[in-house]
N, C-alpha and C positions, 0 to 999 in steps of 0.2 A: 559343675564340671570344673570350672576354673578354680574354684575354691578347694578342690582335691589335689590340684597340681600348683601349689602356691609358688614354689621355686621356679617352675617354668613362667608362670604369669608374672611374677615380679621381674624376672630377666627381661621378658619380652616387653613389658610396660616401661622399664627404665631404659632399655635400648631405645624404644621409640621415643621416649621423652627427651632423650639426649638430641636426637636428630630434629623432632618438632620444636623443641626449645629453641635450639640454635637457628633453625630455619625461620621461625616466627620473629625472633629478635632481628635477624638481617632484613627480613621483610618490612619490619617496622621502619629500620633505618631508610630502606630504599623507598618506601611509601612517603615517609615524612620528608624526604630530601628531594626525590625525583617526581612523585606522582601527586602529592598533595598540593592543591591550588595556592598560589600566593594569597595572603590576607588582605586583598584589596578587591573591590568590585570590579567584575569583569577582567579578571587577571590575564586572560588570554589575549588582550588586546594592549598589554603593556610590553614594550620592547625596550632593550638596552641598546646603546649606540657606541661604536668603536670607529675611531679615525685613523687612518694610515695615508702615506703618500707613495706614489710609485717609486721604486728604487730605494725605499726605506731600509736603512740598516739596524734600526732599533724598533722594538715592539712594545707598545703600552697598552695592554689588555683593557678593553672597556674604558678607554679614555677618550676625550673629545676636547677640541680647542675652540677658542672663540672665532677663529677663521672659518669654521664650519657651522658653528652652532648659530651664531648671529644671523646669517642669510637665511637660514631655514627657519628660524624663529619668527622672523618678520614676514616671511611669505610661505606659510605651510598650505599645503592642499591634501596630502595624504594622511596627515595627523591632526587630532583635535588640540593637542598642547604638547609643549616640550618644556622639560624641567631639568635643572642641573644642580649639582652639590659638589662640595669639596670639604674634605675631613681634615681637622688639625687638632692638635693638643694645645690647651689654653689654661693659664693660670687664673682661676676664679677667686675673687675676694668680695666681701660684703657681709650680709648676715651669714654667720657660720665661719668655720675655719677656712683658711686659704689652702687651695689644693689645685692640682692639675687634672683637668676633665678632658674628654673627648667632645668636641664641638663640630658640628657641621654647618657650614655656610649654604644656605639653600636659596634657589630662586623663589619668587613669589608664586611662580606658577606650579610648583612642585606639589604643594598640599592639595590643591584642586585636582592635580592629575591623578593623585592617588585616591581621591574621594575621601581624604582625611579631614576630620573635623577636630576642632579644639575642645577640651573639656570646658575651660572657662577662657574668656578673652576672645582674641582674633588671631588670624594668621597674618602674614606679611601682605603688603599691597604692592602693585606694580611700582609705585613711586619709591618704595623702600629700597629696591635694587636697581633704580635708574641711575644712581650716583653714589659714590662714597659719601657717608653721613657722618658728622662730628658726634652727634649724640645718636648711637645705634639703637636697635631693638633686640630682644632676645625673646624666645619661646623656651619654656622650660620643660623637661621630661616630668612625668608624674613623680619619679624617684627624687629628682632634684628639687621639685617643689615642696615635697614632704620634708627632705633634708633641711633646706634653707629657710622655709617659711611655715613648717609645720602644718601644711595643707590648708593655709588660711587664705581665702579669696582675696584678702586685702593685699597680696603679694602683686596684683596687677597695678601697674604705675609706679612700683618701687624699682630701685636701681641696684644692679650688681656691676662688679667691674671684671672684665675679661682683658687679662694682659694689661691692667691698669686703665682701660678705656670704659667709661660708664655705658651701660647697656639698661634700657627700660624694659622691664617684664611686660609683655603685651599679651601673653597667652600661656596656657598649660595644656599639654596633649594628655590623652587618656592613658590609663595605666598599660593597656595592651599595645600601644603604639610604640615600635621600634624601627627606626629608619635612619641611616642604612644599616645600622646594626644595633644590637642591645646595648652596647657600650656608650652610645651617643647620649649625652645628657642635656644638650642644649642646641638651639638652632638660631642662626643669625642670617640677616639678609646677605644675599650673595651678588656683589656688583662684577659684571662681566665687562671688561674694558673692550672697545673697539680695536681692531688690528693696527689701525693708523693712529699714531698718538695725537693729542689735541693740536700741537704746532704743526702737524702734517709732515715732520721730518723723520719721525723714527716709527718702527714697527714693534709690536708686543705680542707675545703669544701666551695665553693662559690656558693650562691644562686642567681638567676636571671630569667628572662623571656625569653622565646624562642619560635621561630616560624619556620615552614619548609615548603617547597614548594613541594607537592607530583608530582612524575613522572605520565605522562598520564596513566590513566588506573589503577592507585594503589589506593586502598581503605585506609581510616584512620585506620582501624582495622589491615591491612597488615602492614602498617607503624609501629602501635604500637607494633606488634609481634617483628619486627626487633629492635626497639629502646630498648625494654626491653632486648632482647638477648644481645645487645651491652652493655647495662649498666651493665648486669651481668658479662660480660667478662672483665670489667676494674678492676683496682685495688681496693682492699677492702678498703673502707673509714674508717673501724674500728670504734672507739670511737666517731669521729666526726659525724657519721650517727646517733648514740644514742643521741648525743647533739641536732641534728637538728629535726629528726623524732621522736625520743624516741624509735627507734629500729634500728638494723643493719640486719633486715631480707632482703631477696632478693628484688631487686629493681624492681619497675613495672613503666612503662611509659604510660600514656594515650595519645592518639592523637585524637583531636576533631576539626571539621572544625571551622575555625577562627570566622566566624560569630556567630556560635552556643556558642563558648567559651565567646565571648564579651557579649552576651545578655542573656547567660543561666539563671542568677539570677532573670531576670524580664520578662522572657517569660511566665511564668505561670500567674503571676499577670495581664500583659497586655492582654493575651487571656481572662482571667476572666472579665477584665473591659470592653473588646469589646464585650463579651457576654452580660454584664449587660447593656451597652449602646444600644445594638441590642434590647433588651427586652423594654428599654425605648421608643425607637423609634416605636416598635411595639404598645406599649400602646398609643403613641401619634396618630398613624395611626388609631388605633382601635376606639379612641375617636372621630376622624373626621369621620370615617365611621358610626358610630352611629349617628352622626349629618346629615350625607348625607342620612342614612336610614329614619330619622324623617323628613328631607325635602322631600324626595321622596314620603312620605305618603300624603303629600299635593299637589302633582303634578299630580294625577290621571285625573283630568279634562283637564288639559295643555296637557298630552300625548294623552288623548283621542280625542282631537280636532285635534292634529297633525296627529293622525292615520286616522281620518275621512276624512281629505283632502289629503291622499295619502301616508302618510310616512310609510314604512314598519318597521318591527322590527329591521332589520339591521340598518335603518337610525336612529331609536330611540336610539338603543345602541350606535351609533356612536356619537350621540348628548351627551349623558351622559358621555361617555368615554373622549371626548374632553373637557367637563366642568372639569371632575376630573383631567385629566392631566394639564389643565391650573392651577387648585389649586395646584397640586404637582409641577409644574414648578415655581410658584409664591413661595411656601414654600421652594423650592431648591435654588432659587436666594436668597431670605432672609436668609436662613440657610448658604449659602456661605459666605455671608457678616458677620453674626454672627461668623462663623468658622474663618474668617480672623482676627476678633477682638480677638478671643480666643487665636490664634497663637501669638500674641504680649505678652500674659501673660504665655506661657508655659515657657520660661527659668525662671520666677520667682516662678511658681508652681512647677516644677520637681526639685528634689534634684540635687546639683552640680556634684554628681558622677553618674548621670543618663547616661548610655552608649549611643553614637551617638546622642547626643542632637542636634548637628549641622545639622544632616541630616534630621531633622524634619522640613519640609517646606510645603507650600500650592503650590504643583507642579501640572503638567498635569495629573499624575497618580491619584492624589487624587481628582482632579477636575472631571475626568473621573468616578471615583467611586461615587461622590456626584451626578453627573448627572445620572448615572445608577440607584441609590437609589431613586432619584426623579421620574423618569419615572415609575419605578416599583410600588412605592407606589401611584403614580397618577392613574395607571391602576388599581391597587387594590381597590382604592376607588370607582371606576367606575363600577366595577363587580357587587357588592352587589345592589346598586340602580337599575341597568339595570335588574337584574335577578328579583328583587321585582316588578318592574313596568310592566314586561311582564305578571304578573299574576293577570290581572283584566279583567273584562267584559265591553266591549265599551259602551252598552246602558245605564247600571247603572252609569257608570262614567260620561256620558253626561249629565245624569238626575241629577246627584249630585249637590247640590247647593253649595257645598264647605263648608256648615256648619254642615253636619251630619258626622256620622262615618262610612257611607257606604264605603267611600274610602278605609278603612282597610279591607273590607270583602275579604276573599279568599286569604288573604296574611298571612305570619308568622313573619312579621316585629317586632312585640313586642317581640316574643321569640327570634330572631336573636339579637335583641338589649340587652336583658337580658344575653344572651350567651356571647356576646362581653363584657358586664360589668363584668361578672364572670371571663373571661380571664384577663381582666385588674386587677382586685383585686388578681387574682393568681399571676401575675407577680409583683405586688407590694409587696405581701407578701414573695415572693421568695427573692426580692432585699432586703426587710427589714431584713430578717433572715441573709442574708449574711452579710449586712452591720453591723448588730449587733454582729455577731461573730468577725468581723475584729476589730470593736471599742473595744469589751471586751478585745480581744487579745492586741490591742495597750494600753489599760489601764493597762493591767497585766504587759506589758513590762515596762511602765512609773513607776509603783510601785514596781517593782522586787527588791529584796535585792541584791546590788551589792558588798557588803562587805566593803562599805565605805560610807561616808557622803559627797555627791556633793554640798551641799547648800553652799553659800558664799565662794567658792573656786575658785581662780584664778590659771591658770596653763600656763606654757611657756616653749618651748624648749630653751635651752641655746647653742649657737654656739660659739666655741672658736677655730678657724682653725689653723692648723699646721703652716702656714707661719708667725703667729703672737705670737703663744704661745708654750713655751716648756712645757713638761709633768708637771715639778714642778711649773712652773708659772701658769698653770691652776688651780692646787689645792690651790695656794695662792689667786688667784683672786676669786675663788668660796668662799672661807672662808670670804673673805673681802665682797663680794656681799651680802652673807647671813646675816652678821653683820649689814651692812648699811640698807639693805632692812627691816630688823626686826624691826627697829625703825620708820619706816613710819607711818604716822597717819592712823588708821584704820586697821593695821596688827596685829592679834593676834598671829598667828604662821606662821612661814616660815620653809620650808624644801626643801630638794633636793633627786631626785631618778633618777636612770637610767631606770627604768621600770614603767613609769606612765601608769595607766590603761587608755584605749581608745585612746592611742596615736599612736600605732603601732610600739612603741619602746620596743623590748624585747632581752635579752641576754640569748642565749641558751647555756646551760652547760651539758656535758656529762663526767662522771668520774667513776671510781671504788673505793669501800670501803668495809670495813669488815661488813658483814651483822650484824644487831642487832636484827634481829627476827630469829627464829629457821629456818634453823640450824645456830646458832650463830657463828661468825667468818668466814664464806664461803665468798668468793669473789662475789661481786654482782656488776652490772652495773647499774648506776643511771643517769636518764635523768631529768633535772629540769631547770626551770627558774632561773636566778640569778640577783638580784637588789641589787645595793649599794645604801644606803640611809644615810640621816643625822640624828642625834639623835632624833629630833622632828617629823619625818615623820608620824609616826603613829598617833600621836595627831593632826597634821596638816591635814591629809587626812581624819581623822575620822575612821581609822580601828580598830577593836576590838581585844584585846588581849585575847585569850581563856584561855590560861594556861601560867604559869610563869610571866614573866615581858617584858617590852619594854626596849630599850636601854636607859641607863642613863648616868649622868656625870662621873660615876666611870669607865666606859669603855672607858679606854684611849689606845693610841697606844702603850704604854709600858706594859699595863696590859694583863690579859689572853684574848686570842681571843674569840668572842662570835658571835653567829648568832641567828637569829629568823626565823622560818620555818612556812609554811603554814600547814593548817590541812591536805591537800592532801599529803604533803610531810612526815609529821610525820606518817600518816596512812599507807602509802606505804613503808616506809624504816626505821622508828625508832622503838624503842622498846616500849612496853605496857606503860611504864612510861618514856616517851621521854625527860622531863626536866632533863638536866645533860648529855644526850648522847653526843658523840663526833663525828665529821665527819671531813674529810680532802680532799684535792686534788680538791675541786670544784673551786678554783680560779687558773687560769693558772700560773705556776711557783711557787705556794705558797704550800708547803707540810706541814704546820703547822696544829695542831688539833684545831678545833673550838668547843666550847661547845654551845649546844643547851639551851638558856635561856628562850625562850618564844615560843609560837604557836599562831598565829593570823589566823583569819577566810580567808577562800579562798576569792579571789576577781575576779570580771568579768574583764579580760584583755582585750578581743575583743568583740565578740557578746554573747548575752545571752545563745544562744544555743551551744556555744562551752564548751566542758568539761573542768573543772578546773584543771589546771596544777600544779604539785608540784613546790613550789618556796622557794628559799633561800634568806634572807636578810641579808646583812652584812654591817658593820658600815664604813662610809667613813674614818673616822680618823684611822681606823686600816688597812687601805689598803695602798699599796705603788703606786707610779706613774706607776709601770709596771703592776699592777693588776687593776687599776682603772682609767679610762679616761672619765672625766666629759663633754667632747664634744659631744654635742647631748643629754645630759641628760635633765631633767625637774625641774623647780621651781614649788613648791606648796605652795600657800599663802591662809591662812584662814584669812577671814576679818570680821570685825563687821558690815559692811554695804554692799553696792553694790561693787562687786569686781572690776568692770571695772573702778571704780574711782582711782584703783592703778596702772592703766596702765602706764599712762605718768609719775608719779613719779619713777616708776621702771625703765623706759627707761632713765631717767635722771640720775639715779644712775649709770647704766651700762655705758653711755656715759663718765661720769666723771672718771669711773674706766679704761676703755680701749676702744677707739673708734673701735677697730677691733671686739670686742665682740658684738654679736646681738642676739635679741630675735626672735623666729619663733612661729607660732600657739599660739599666745596670746589669750587664750579662757577661759572663765568659764568653770567648769567641767560640769555645766547644759548645757552648749552650746555643749560640746562634746557629752554628752548622747543625746541631741536632735538631733544632726547631725546624730548619729547611728540610730535613730528611724525614720529618715525622710522618708524613704520608707514605713514603717508600717502605719505611720500617712497619707501619701498620698493615699494609697489604701483605708484605712478606710474613709478618707473624700470623695474620689471620689464615692465610692460604697454608702456611706451614701446619698451624694447629688443626685445621681441617684435614690435611693430609695424613698427619699422624693419627688422628682420630679415626680416619677411614682405614689406615693400615692396621691400627689395633683390633678394629672390628673384624676386618678381613682375616687377620691371623688368628683371632679367637674362633671366627667362623669355620675357618680350615680345620682348626683342631677339633672343633666339635663334629664336623662332617666326617673326618677320618676316625675319630673315637667311635661314632656310632657306626661307620662302615665296619671297623674292626669287630664290634659287638655283633653285628649282623653276619659277619663272615667267620664266626668263631669256629663253626664245624667244618667250614672249608679249609681254614688254616690248620686246623687239628689234622684233618685228612693229609694235608700236604706235608706236615711234619712227620706223621707217621710213616708216610712213603719215602722219607729221606730228606726233606728239606731242612736246612740248617737254620739257626736263629738269624745268620747274616742274610740268608735268602729271604726269610719272612720281612726283615727290616727293609731290604731292597724293594720287596713287593709293595709295601706300604708307602715308602718314600717315592717310589715311581709314579704311584697314583697321585700323590699330592704335588709332586713336581710337574707332572704333565697338566695338571689343572693350572699351576702357578706360571708355567711357561706360556700356555694359551692366554691367560688373562694379561701378562706382560705384553705379549704381541699385539693383542688388542689395544691395550693401553697406550703403547708407543704409537700405534697407527692413529688413534683418536688425538693424541697429543699433537702430532704433526699437523692435523687438520685444525685444531683449535688455538695452535700457539700464535697464530697471526694476530688474534685479538689481544695479546699481552705485549706485542711489540713496542707500542707507545709508552708501556710502563718500564721498559728495559733500558738500562744504560750501562755501556762497556761489556756487553754480553750479547752474543749472537742468539737469535731464537733457537737455533740449532746447535746450541752449545753441547759438545760432545762429553764433556765430563758430567754435566746434569744427566743427560740421557744414558750414561753408563753407570753413575752411581744410585740412581732411583731404582732401576731394574735389579742391580745387586742387592740393595737393601731389602727388596721385597723377597729375593731369594733367600737371603739369611733369614728373615723373619719366618718364611714359610718352611724352611728346613727346621727352624727351631719348633714351629708348631707341629710338624709331622713327626718329630723325633720321639715325643712320648707315646703317642698311639702306636708307632712302629716298635718300640722297645716293648710295650706292653703286649703286642701281637706275638713278638718272639719268644715271650715267656709262657705262652698258652700250653698247658699240658694236654697232649694228644687224647689221653683217656678220658679226662674231664671234658674236654672240648667236643668230643664225638658224642657225648651224652647230653650236651646242651641242646 
């Protein structure tokens, strides 16, 4: 039967394949990211740790400090073990070429905690991270072992240099081992110093990532209670806690299942996208169901003949279900092929920092899901026609010549089709409103004022490792680099900073000073970011000086010390007339007074939703080598044209100055901003694609329903025309039917959107969840599409010849 109606079967299969293919792909992402267990034994007992302090003004997701870690490590009762790691970039030399790689310093307890075994050699011991070692150890990744030593077991005991320091290879991890991410190529011991320094006079705070394995039967909340108690029992970190967290309030430790911690940021968006694609699949199924109903209305005579020669209602239902399941299987098979093709694009579509990207595969779990969806949709497609074709009278059906409308008597097929159509429009309206909100939010993020001008701006991290540079040599090379790069063709401004926005580089400072606000003279604790910059930094990056002045050539090393502060710092710590105020103690080991000569606007250092932090800008030439280390700082180049054209000339200048100096993260500021917006852009594009697809399917469905309705009502329309109805009357008749269905669907869609929109609130920026332009434009778009879909059937109806129509 299907082979005799190939166009119908092809259309149904392709429509189903679109919905099933996209649904399968998104389920694959959801399963691989949110549902698939972590690749470690008993992963449900692994937890991530996060520390904060009451009254904190800064948030460091999934970070812990030595102040909370060490007391718990030494006296655990709710956990089996505790492990820590810290990521960094290092220059590796030895066998093979010199290159920069990602290295993780790990505590000796981390590998046993993960139940991870080496391929050859051994992991670290507790003695390795008990104190800093002159001759360190290193464990290589499988890829690093192959690259540097050709996979030769004799690599054990050999030495490589990391940032100029020799490290003995003690082990190689298996090919599949990737922790904390697949970019990590080597692991070194991690020394976690105590809070109180060895001389008993100072305090230090080290920040890193940490994980624990719970004891059987222990919940994360129980472990969090113990961790918080241990953290509060340790030494008081004092001013360093203020520098890091902005508060020295009591410590609080959060304990969260590892999988939840890794995927927490994308859980809500993924679930929202899965709901959206489910609605898209439902739209596709509804469209095919409408086609099936229209096809069923022409099969009364066929079913009547089958019944007359002995087929019972069960056999008829079986026939229709088999046909529908075959359509579903065909759509599922093509959908799986489509999904396999989409999987090749997933790494290019998803942002590079998307968690667990390697776990997104087309595996048996995903194939089983696709098969289940296929069978369910196939059975659903068969239920409506079976129910519809059981409601007819045998004698009338046998007498039906197949050219009259008697085949529709006693059925409610037109009403069911219109109901399905209203549901499709409601789904399209809901998706369009959601997509509109996300798109307006993304545009608001793109156009947000970040406090600087990111156009034509090239940025780069500068690395000057200890093994090649003395502190004084760093300062000399930096001055020379700035001078030579300044005259490169196309460079308008060049500057240096230790706190470039969007780079993840921040220097935290906590100190005490005399209050400049009432009560004046009282001792206050200050928490601020601190950036050392060169003279032209504010001009180069395009920051606005709100009051006072920027640094100038008169600010010399021997002249009075000056600083420029952000609006937040001035508002929180300075007097009503801050220009001329003096502060001290913010630079370690420097007790001199610094005069505030300017105030600049706050800048977005990380995300747009992060609160502005007080910040102090000091001039590089007024700092000494003990208070200013340019290693890891950033260059900022304002160019006349394309910033990327300066990359190679800049590298040439660096090579000529010192081959040990290297650049990292050579990116334009627009690229940095674009990277930070990768996820919002992805969510808006995906939901927009689903919404447009649902709108197209609904528009085509409405066109098909009205075209079929006009064909079924040919005799009626001919009679109306013969009795005096004008072509415009006929057009209005058809348009009225289509617009009624459209308005009902829009009404349902708007109501559903009001109910569901709260789930998107956390994804919105600068846009109200009840944004009236979105709730206006989306329905208007659907009305325009619906009128377009209705117009051709309406015009066709208006051209029906009464004499021909009444004989049809």
